[in-house]
C-alpha positions in Angstrom: 30.8 6.6 -51.2 28.7 5.9 -48.2 24.9 6.4 -47.9 23.8 10.0 -47.1 23.1 10.3 -43.4 20.0 12.5 -43.9 18.1 10.3 -46.3 16.4 7.3 -44.8 15.9 4.1 -46.7 12.2 4.3 -45.9 12.0 7.5 -47.8 13.5 5.9 -50.9 11.1 3.0 -50.7 8.2 5.5 -50.6 9.7 7.4 -53.6 9.9 4.3 -55.6 6.3 3.4 -54.9 4.9 6.9 -55.4 7.2 8.0 -58.2 7.4 4.8 -60.3 4.7 2.5 -58.9 7.3 0.0 -57.7 6.4 -1.5 -54.3 7.6 -4.1 -51.9 11.3 -3.6 -52.7 14.6 -4.3 -51.0 17.5 -1.9 -51.4 21.2 -2.7 -51.5 23.6 0.3 -51.4 26.3 0.2 -54.0 29.5 2.1 -53.1 30.5 2.8 -56.7 31.3 6.0 -58.6 32.1 9.3 -57.0 29.5 12.0 -56.6 26.1 10.3 -56.7 24.6 7.6 -54.5 23.5 4.3 -55.9 21.3 1.4 -54.8 20.3 -1.9 -56.5 16.5 -2.2 -56.2 14.7 -5.6 -56.2 11.0 -6.2 -56.0 9.1 -9.3 -54.7 9.1 -10.8 -58.2 12.8 -10.5 -58.5 12.8 -7.7 -61.0 15.8 -5.3 -60.6 16.5 -1.6 -61.2 19.3 0.8 -60.5 18.5 3.8 -58.4 20.7 6.9 -58.4 20.3 9.8 -55.9 22.1 13.1 -56.1 22.7 15.6 -53.3 21.5 18.8 -54.9 23.7 21.1 -52.8 26.7 19.5 -54.3 25.5 20.3 -57.8 25.0 24.0 -57.3 27.1 26.5 -59.1 27.9 29.7 -57.2 24.8 31.0 -55.3 22.5 28.8 -57.3 19.4 27.5 -55.4 18.6 23.8 -55.0 15.8 24.3 -57.4 18.2 25.6 -60.0 20.5 22.6 -59.6 17.4 20.3 -59.9 16.3 22.0 -63.1 19.8 21.6 -64.7 19.9 17.9 -63.7 16.4 17.4 -65.1 17.3 19.1 -68.4 20.3 16.8 -68.8 18.5 13.6 -68.0 15.5 14.6 -70.3 18.0 14.8 -73.2 19.4 11.4 -72.3 15.8 10.0 -72.4 15.2 11.7 -75.8 18.4 10.3 -77.2 17.4 6.8 -76.2 13.9 7.2 -77.5 15.3 8.5 -80.8 17.1 5.2 -81.4 20.4 5.5 -79.7 20.0 2.4 -77.6 23.5 2.8 -76.1 22.3 5.8 -74.1 21.4 4.4 -70.8 18.6 6.8 -69.8 16.4 7.0 -66.7 12.9 5.5 -66.7 10.2 8.1 -66.8 8.3 8.5 -63.5 4.5 8.5 -63.3 4.4 12.2 -64.1 6.6 11.8 -67.2 9.7 13.3 -65.6 13.1 11.5 -65.8 13.6 12.0 -62.0 11.8 12.7 -58.8 12.6 15.4 -56.2 13.1 14.2 -52.7 13.7 17.3 -50.6 17.4 18.3 -51.0 17.9 15.2 -53.2 16.9 14.0 -56.7 16.2 10.4 -57.5 16.5 8.7 -61.0 15.6 5.1 -61.7 17.4 3.1 -64.4 17.0 -0.4 -65.9 19.4 -2.9 -64.3 22.2 -3.8 -66.7 24.2 -7.0 -66.7 27.7 -6.6 -68.1 31.2 -5.6 -67.5 31.9 -2.3 -65.8 35.1 -0.3 -66.0 36.9 2.2 -63.7 38.2 5.7 -64.2 41.5 5.7 -66.0 43.0 4.5 -69.3 41.2 2.6 -72.1 42.8 -0.8 -72.0 40.3 -3.3 -73.4 40.6 -4.0 -77.2 38.3 -1.8 -79.2 37.0 0.0 -76.1 38.1 3.5 -77.1 37.0 3.1 -80.7 33.5 1.9 -79.5 33.2 5.0 -77.3 34.3 7.2 -80.2 31.5 5.8 -82.3 29.0 6.5 -79.5 30.3 10.1 -79.0 30.1 10.8 -82.7 26.4 9.6 -82.7 25.7 12.0 -79.8 27.5 14.9 -81.4 25.5 14.4 -84.6 22.1 13.6 -83.0 19.0 15.0 -84.6 17.8 18.4 -83.5 14.7 16.9 -81.8 16.8 14.8 -79.5 18.9 17.9 -78.5 15.8 19.9 -77.6 15.9 21.3 -74.1 19.7 20.8 -73.7 21.4 23.6 -71.8 24.5 25.4 -73.2 27.9 25.2 -71.5 28.7 28.6 -70.0 32.2 27.5 -69.0 31.3 28.0 -65.3 33.6 26.3 -62.8 31.3 25.1 -59.9 32.1 26.6 -56.5 34.6 29.0 -57.9 33.7 31.6 -55.3 34.8 29.2 -52.6 38.1 28.6 -54.4 38.8 32.3 -54.6 37.9 32.7 -50.9 40.2 29.9 -49.9 43.0 31.4 -52.0 42.6 34.6 -50.0 43.0 32.6 -46.8 39.3 32.7 -45.7 38.9 29.6 -43.4 35.4 28.7 -42.1 35.5 26.8 -38.8 33.3 24.0 -39.9 35.1 20.7 -39.5 38.5 18.8 -39.2 39.6 19.4 -42.8 38.6 23.1 -43.2 41.9 24.6 -42.0 44.0 21.8 -43.6 42.4 22.4 -47.0 43.1 26.1 -46.9 46.7 25.6 -45.8 47.2 23.1 -48.6 45.8 25.5 -51.2 47.6 28.6 -50.0 50.9 26.6 -49.9 50.4 26.0 -53.6 48.6 29.2 -54.5 50.8 30.2 -57.4 50.2 27.2 -59.7 46.5 27.3 -58.9 46.3 31.0 -59.7 48.2 30.4 -62.9 45.8 27.7 -63.9 42.9 30.0 -63.3 44.4 32.7 -65.4 45.1 30.3 -68.3 41.6 28.9 -68.1 39.9 32.3 -68.1 42.0 33.5 -71.1 41.0 30.4 -73.1 37.3 30.9 -72.2 37.4 34.4 -73.6 39.1 33.1 -76.8 36.5 30.3 -77.3 33.3 31.6 -75.8 31.6 31.7 -79.3 32.9 28.4 -80.6 30.4 26.2 -82.4 28.6 23.7 -80.2 27.2 20.1 -80.5 25.4 17.9 -78.0 28.0 16.5 -75.6 28.0 13.8 -73.0 30.5 15.5 -70.8 32.4 12.6 -69.2 33.0 9.8 -71.7 35.7 8.1 -69.7 35.9 4.3 -69.2 34.1 4.4 -65.9 31.0 5.7 -67.7 30.8 2.8 -70.1 29.6 -0.8 -69.8 30.0 -3.8 -72.1 26.7 -5.7 -72.1 25.5 -8.8 -74.0 23.8 -6.3 -76.3 26.9 -4.2 -76.9 28.6 -1.1 -75.5 26.6 1.3 -73.4 27.3 4.9 -72.3 26.0 5.7 -68.8 25.8 8.8 -66.4 24.2 11.4 -68.6 23.9 14.0 -65.8 26.6 16.2 -67.5 24.9 16.6 -70.9 25.3 20.1 -72.4 25.6 21.8 -75.7 29.3 22.6 -76.0 32.3 22.5 -78.3 33.0 18.8 -79.2 36.3 19.1 -77.4 34.4 18.8 -74.1 34.2 15.1 -74.8 37.3 14.6 -77.0 39.9 15.6 -74.4 38.9 12.7 -72.2 38.4 10.3 -75.0 41.5 10.9 -77.0 44.0 11.6 -74.2 47.4 11.0 -75.9 45.9 9.1 -78.9 46.0 11.4 -81.9 44.4 8.7 -84.1 41.2 9.3 -82.3 41.3 13.0 -83.3 41.9 11.9 -86.9 39.1 9.4 -86.8 36.7 12.0 -85.3 37.6 14.5 -88.1 37.0 11.9 -90.7 33.6 11.0 -89.2 32.3 14.6 -88.6 34.4 17.0 -90.7 35.6 18.8 -87.5 39.3 18.8 -86.6 39.7 19.1 -82.8 41.1 22.4 -81.6 44.2 21.9 -79.3 43.4 25.0 -77.4 39.9 23.9 -76.6 41.2 20.5 -75.6 43.4 22.2 -73.1 40.6 24.4 -71.9 38.5 21.4 -71.0 41.5 19.6 -69.4 42.2 22.7 -67.3 38.5 23.1 -66.4 38.4 19.5 -65.2 41.3 20.1 -62.8 39.8 23.4 -61.5 36.4 21.8 -61.0 37.9 19.0 -59.0 39.8 21.4 -56.8 36.8 23.7 -56.3 34.2 20.9 -55.6 36.5 19.2 -53.1 37.2 22.5 -51.4 33.5 23.2 -51.2 33.0 20.0 -49.2 35.3 21.3 -46.6 33.8 24.8 -46.5 30.6 23.5 -45.0 30.0 21.4 -41.8 31.7 18.0 -42.2 33.3 15.3 -40.1 36.2 12.9 -40.7 34.1 10.4 -42.5 35.8 7.9 -44.9 34.4 10.0 -47.8 36.0 13.1 -46.3 39.3 11.4 -45.8 39.3 10.1 -49.4 38.3 13.5 -50.8 41.1 15.2 -48.9 43.6 12.7 -50.3 42.4 13.3 -53.8 42.5 17.1 -53.3 46.1 16.8 -52.0 47.2 14.8 -55.0 45.6 17.2 -57.5 47.1 20.3 -56.0 50.6 19.0 -55.3 50.7 17.6 -58.9 50.2 21.2 -60.2 53.4 22.2 -58.5 
């Protein structure tokens, strides 16, 4: 990730001062993760924080407004704050701003400030460290069984795939003339239209089968890249995806091909994971990746390094389906 071109560093300095009362800071951009922007913040006394900024237009679903995307993000981060305050120290929650909110609006962006954590970070992929997967299972179980007060305000998963309208438009051949990857993305998709349409059909069928499934509080993305090992123990980060949803929303990522995790989860909670729901969330992840990446190329863009990387990811996902 590279810093957003339309958000000046001076604006962030002002937001930190006005929103959290933190002045005289230096910012260092951190090209980590994929989706949000991050800076390390240091004040004159050497105190450090971690600032995360989201582009709200990338968080919209369908024709949702920026205000709607902001409200959904605020709801998720508010739950993370409640979880932490209820005693789940592993939940790395944003610090409340002066007005009590877990984030601050900055025009078309939203900023959240976190305590700086020292420890070991991990990348997207497989769980390889000893005890890592088991530690995350323990945290996920604690989230799924969190007290009602900590879940208050959480939104419910409606199984919506973000930017699905753009995916359907691209499948029909609609090609906006908005940048170097616009036509290439549509050609890529239409060349592999059959497996993408089949995936859509399977997903929509599963949604109808499971729309009324029982729900718990879920993190949404408990993969290794959203965990840290600190001197005080394991931590779960990036709570912007919190929703009330079937537990399989977390379990498909956590368990992967390890059935012992499903067994351990059933023993801890009394709920045996449903294989069809696991497939539903696996399919939704793939569809969302395709739709979100396509959306990037259906609006004005240039051949930035982020654009190039996104197109490479999109190509890999779509060709793998075939």
